[in-house]
Steps between C-alpha positions, in 0.01 A plus 500: 500500500662216302469535125349203312743354247435296188651196671259525795185550287260209551197623304364370163747469214472732195356212297237433763409869519471519121282191490282634781432827318450346156830618354698306241834514325525763228488352152380160624286299260171427679358150495247427228215503753619828650537647153144397415373672815687818404351482151148465643567805717571699186182386319355853494822637354492230229141583408559875489824457305315288243236772462770764457665297224170476312450876520859571398492260206171615347449848641657675200295317236161613373342153516655403834388158624335427167843413361505194723211367292597641160849348500392132515213575260740648244733203544213256455391687186847479346537132585155426360589655166831311481407162645124496452471639148837482327601160642138377506518373859148619579337228286669229706397643838135547605436858616857601424440862608422398859771233497759757390386780731514276808855402413611859437339643815620225737853486361518880496419506873813304587708671234440850636574388856832344394606798291424743783628266771849484356534873579332482840835526682736665251237759407436608860852539639430851630206377705690194621798705618286765665251288694503177697225257403475137379618515139250232396243780527617622158435191282181429695372852433573451129296180506212685669511769230464243225237308698288816510546543127415136439166536675405772253633293210298198611178702476587576137604141433173362639309742277691369197424143605125569523488698174670217311231254607633324808231447769519623858532189719588408857841401368582872485541488879831322436637834377556616859721214626687489167587870525596470867743218419647695209538814713698311766709345223560847355604643838757224547625551145528877554712441811718251314578734211515798738801352679660382173447842342665675795836352400462378140412827332518355148215264586257784432599491133449124476158483665297612192656221291449244776136599540441483124635146481297409808185635335552285190542198727179570692241444223390863513469546126409153375323186628683289755445199273796625297718368781333161527524455123874564477645408840506173690635352820698715741510792254120520495476464879757778544307739277165414658644570848574860397341710779367766263338236281339359816357836614376584150333162461331535839348831390386352170343214691314751719375727221452271199288195428614209283863618499776241465744543787863401549392253769215409729371778730625304804851482355500870412387604848759274662779644285380855567510446878846344479639785286343758730659340807840458336522852358315677781700349786824455307502853356419649839776306678751582226421871524518493881850348489626803308336759728825630650658572162229711335604861444870442561781567254 
């Protein structure tokens, strides 16, 4: 019987066989759409990993999840003493307690996501090198952890708002879309700093200073009218376009009556949607582009 040689083979090529059976080149960066499908396939892993991080972070403390509420409350208390009493800001801002607490809680939501997100890759190298999964699962799981915590914090914040005399109105329904937009923004931001932190290890040391400056520029501790009184033209527009100022002002608009905002509600919602799209899509695409390099070196 004649033996079939490579030259006489007329069947499918190796590439065609690989394509037919769903095989791809090792180490190939998947398309963004393909990567998104892979990420959706790992949704249960992301959820369970987020739950495990909550248990690991708070399992050794006596108060557990309560710390997620106590931390912003303690911060708000300290800021109230300094800015509300010592600097007499409270007399210039109606219901300063609610105004301050909204700023602290909303800014703290993004702050904790960013600070944890910068370690999402560099802090999980063992897991990355041991298992194959879409690496965006890590910053997304961090965002889910903080989103869970924020839901509990919002219950406390709404209690503070009612106790300080603000009425319960239909405008409170705006809390849901505002938090959804901020959560998507946070996820994109976590992916952005996650990739940066995987190579720029010193960035972790700079983040606390960056976040502190950002907080002072977001009208967390004092009325936003301080900006309009001292800034004009492009400088004022630049400050008012600050995404954290936008999210904080949206929450104040939802929870407070007769509060002076940094802009009209329509402008704030428009800016929030734009920032969410830019950071959510941009951060995701930026993280995806670095997928092949995570865990190497």
